[in-house]
C-alpha positions as CSV (number, residue, x, y, z in Angstrom):
1,M,68.3,-52.6,25.9
2,I,71.0,-53.4,23.4
3,A,71.6,-54.1,19.7
4,I,73.8,-56.9,18.1
5,L,74.7,-57.0,14.4
6,T,75.4,-60.3,13.3
7,G,76.3,-60.0,9.5
8,D,78.7,-61.8,6.9
9,I,80.3,-60.8,3.7
10,I,78.7,-61.5,0.4
11,H,81.4,-62.8,-2.4
12,S,84.5,-62.4,0.3
13,K,85.6,-65.4,-1.3
14,D,85.8,-63.6,-4.8
15,H,88.1,-60.6,-3.1
16,K,91.3,-60.5,-1.6
17,A,90.7,-60.1,2.3
18,S,93.4,-57.7,2.3
19,K,91.0,-55.5,0.2
20,W,87.9,-55.2,2.2
21,L,88.9,-56.5,5.5
22,P,90.8,-52.9,6.9
23,I,87.5,-51.2,5.3
24,L,85.2,-53.5,7.7
25,K,87.6,-53.3,10.6
26,Q,87.6,-49.4,10.1
27,A,83.8,-49.6,9.8
28,L,83.0,-51.6,12.9
29,G,85.7,-49.5,14.8
30,T,83.8,-46.4,14.5
31,Y,80.8,-48.0,17.3
32,G,83.7,-49.4,19.6
33,P,86.6,-51.2,20.8
34,E,87.6,-54.7,19.6
35,P,86.9,-57.3,20.9
36,L,84.5,-55.9,23.5
37,A,82.0,-54.4,21.1
38,W,82.7,-55.8,18.1
39,E,84.8,-59.2,16.5
40,I,85.5,-60.7,13.0
41,Y,85.4,-64.6,13.0
42,R,85.1,-67.5,10.6
43,G,86.8,-65.1,8.4
44,D,84.3,-63.1,6.9
45,S,81.5,-63.2,9.7
46,F,81.4,-60.1,12.0
47,Q,79.2,-59.5,15.6
48,L,79.0,-55.9,16.8
49,E,77.3,-54.4,19.8
50,T,75.7,-50.7,20.1
51,T,72.5,-49.2,21.0
52,P,69.3,-49.9,19.7
53,E,69.4,-46.0,18.4
54,R,72.6,-46.3,16.5
55,A,71.8,-50.0,15.1
56,L,69.8,-49.5,11.9
57,E,72.2,-46.5,11.0
58,A,75.3,-48.8,11.7
59,A,74.1,-51.3,9.5
60,I,73.6,-49.1,6.8
61,Y,77.2,-47.4,7.5
62,I,78.8,-51.0,7.0
63,K,77.1,-51.7,3.9
64,A,78.2,-48.5,2.4
65,C,81.1,-48.9,3.4
66,L,81.7,-52.4,2.0
67,K,79.6,-51.5,-1.5
68,Q,82.7,-49.4,-2.0
69,I,84.2,-52.3,-3.6
70,R,82.6,-53.6,-6.5
71,H,80.2,-56.7,-6.3
72,L,80.8,-57.0,-2.7
73,D,78.0,-56.8,-0.1
74,V,76.8,-57.8,2.9
75,R,74.2,-59.7,5.0
76,I,73.2,-58.0,8.5
77,A,70.9,-59.1,11.2
78,I,70.0,-56.8,13.8
79,G,68.6,-58.3,17.4
80,L,67.4,-56.0,20.0
81,G,67.2,-56.9,23.3
82,E,68.8,-57.7,26.6
83,K,72.5,-58.8,27.5
84,D,72.9,-61.1,30.2
85,H,76.4,-62.0,30.2
86,Q,79.1,-59.7,29.6
87,A,82.4,-61.7,28.4
88,E,86.0,-59.8,27.2
89,K,84.6,-60.9,24.0
90,I,81.5,-60.0,22.1
91,T,81.1,-63.6,20.6
92,E,81.5,-65.2,24.2
93,S,78.4,-62.6,25.5
94,N,75.1,-63.8,25.5
95,G,71.2,-62.8,26.1
96,T,67.9,-62.3,24.2
97,A,69.5,-59.6,22.0
98,F,72.2,-62.0,20.7
99,Y,69.3,-65.0,20.3
100,H,67.1,-62.4,18.1
101,S,70.2,-61.4,16.3
102,G,71.4,-64.9,15.4
103,E,67.9,-66.2,15.0
104,R,67.0,-63.6,12.4
105,F,70.6,-64.1,10.5
106,E,69.5,-67.6,10.0
107,T,66.2,-66.5,8.1
108,L,68.4,-64.3,5.6
109,K,68.2,-65.6,2.0
110,K,67.8,-63.1,-0.6
111,Q,67.2,-60.3,2.0
112,T,70.4,-58.5,3.3
113,L,69.2,-56.6,6.1
114,A,66.9,-57.4,8.7
115,L,65.9,-57.0,12.4
116,K,64.0,-59.0,15.4
117,S,63.0,-57.1,18.7
118,G,60.4,-59.9,19.9
119,H,57.7,-57.2,19.5
120,E,56.0,-58.5,16.7
121,D,54.5,-55.4,15.2
122,F,57.5,-53.5,15.2
123,D,59.2,-56.1,13.4
124,E,56.8,-56.4,10.8
125,T,56.8,-52.7,9.8
126,I,60.3,-52.2,10.1
127,N,61.4,-55.4,8.1
128,L,58.9,-54.4,5.3
129,M,61.0,-51.0,4.9
130,L,64.2,-52.8,4.9
131,Q,62.8,-55.0,2.2
132,L,61.8,-52.4,0.3
133,A,64.8,-49.9,1.1
134,T,67.2,-52.6,0.6
135,L,65.7,-52.9,-3.4
136,T,67.8,-49.5,-3.5
137,M,70.5,-49.9,-1.6
138,D,71.7,-53.7,-2.9
139,N,72.1,-51.8,-6.0
140,W,74.6,-49.2,-4.7
141,L,77.1,-48.3,-7.4
142,P,81.0,-47.9,-5.7
143,A,80.8,-43.9,-6.4
144,T,77.3,-44.0,-4.7
145,A,78.5,-45.9,-1.9
146,K,81.1,-43.5,-1.2
147,I,79.1,-40.7,-1.2
148,V,76.7,-42.3,1.3
149,C,79.5,-43.0,3.5
150,A,80.6,-39.8,3.6
151,A,77.4,-38.2,4.3
152,L,77.0,-40.9,7.3
153,E,80.4,-39.9,8.6
154,H,79.6,-35.9,8.6
155,P,76.0,-35.9,9.5
156,K,76.2,-31.9,10.1
157,A,77.8,-31.6,6.4
158,N,76.3,-29.9,3.5
159,Q,76.4,-31.1,0.2
160,K,79.2,-28.8,-0.7
161,E,81.4,-29.8,2.3
162,I,80.8,-33.5,1.1
163,A,81.8,-32.7,-2.3
164,S,85.2,-30.8,-1.0
165,L,86.0,-34.0,1.3
166,L,85.7,-36.1,-2.0
167,D,87.2,-33.8,-4.4
168,K,83.7,-33.9,-6.5
169,S,81.4,-31.3,-7.8
170,Q,78.1,-30.5,-6.0
171,S,76.4,-32.0,-8.7
172,T,78.0,-35.1,-8.7
173,I,77.2,-35.6,-4.7
174,S,73.4,-34.1,-5.2
175,E,73.0,-36.8,-7.8
176,G,74.5,-39.5,-5.8
177,L,72.7,-38.9,-3.0
178,I,69.3,-39.2,-5.3
179,R,70.7,-42.0,-6.8
180,A,71.0,-43.6,-3.3
181,G,68.0,-42.8,-2.0
182,F,69.6,-41.0,0.9
183,D,66.9,-38.8,1.7
184,E,64.2,-41.8,2.2
185,V,67.1,-43.9,4.0
186,Q,67.2,-41.0,6.5
187,K,63.7,-40.7,6.9
188,M,63.4,-44.5,7.6
189,I,66.2,-44.4,10.2
190,H,64.4,-41.3,11.8
191,F,61.0,-43.6,11.5
192,Y,62.8,-46.7,13.4
193,S,64.3,-44.2,16.0
194,T,60.7,-42.8,16.8
195,Q,58.8,-46.4,17.3
196,L,62.0,-47.4,19.3
197,T,60.5,-44.9,21.7
198,R,57.6,-46.9,22.1
199,L,58.6,-50.5,22.5
């Protein structure tokens, strides 16, 4: 089983691509090489292949990276399933993971993050959690998003270490993580991982 993330940038036309494109490429590049593991197409749309275990964290990481730019956001649909055809470019590969991701992406209107695996109970539970989580995540301000990014990039770092990385005080980091709902986001990622093993 693999995970395919299909996404696009919200309000990309209000910002110069030179501002957000390098950030998007860096975020996607964390999960593998271009164009085998990820590709940007139609200007502001992208596709990324990763493992099901890393998929939700990847989506949240991409969101945190892009939300460091004010008034910018991202819509992402995660599809879990198989890959039947491996092409040199991810956008030419296919399988149920790709179909699930594409179908879910078509249904994203106001919601910015959703998932489809073909397992209804799993999908219903996770999507409800994502709906609740995005109530907070969609409102991350650039400073908060930057702290979340650093925390995800350095999962073993404590608040003091993140503070020195970002040249901030520890209390700023602590308040930022609370504002971001980071503890709850991590619990959601952990819950998602435990449920995956049952599919």
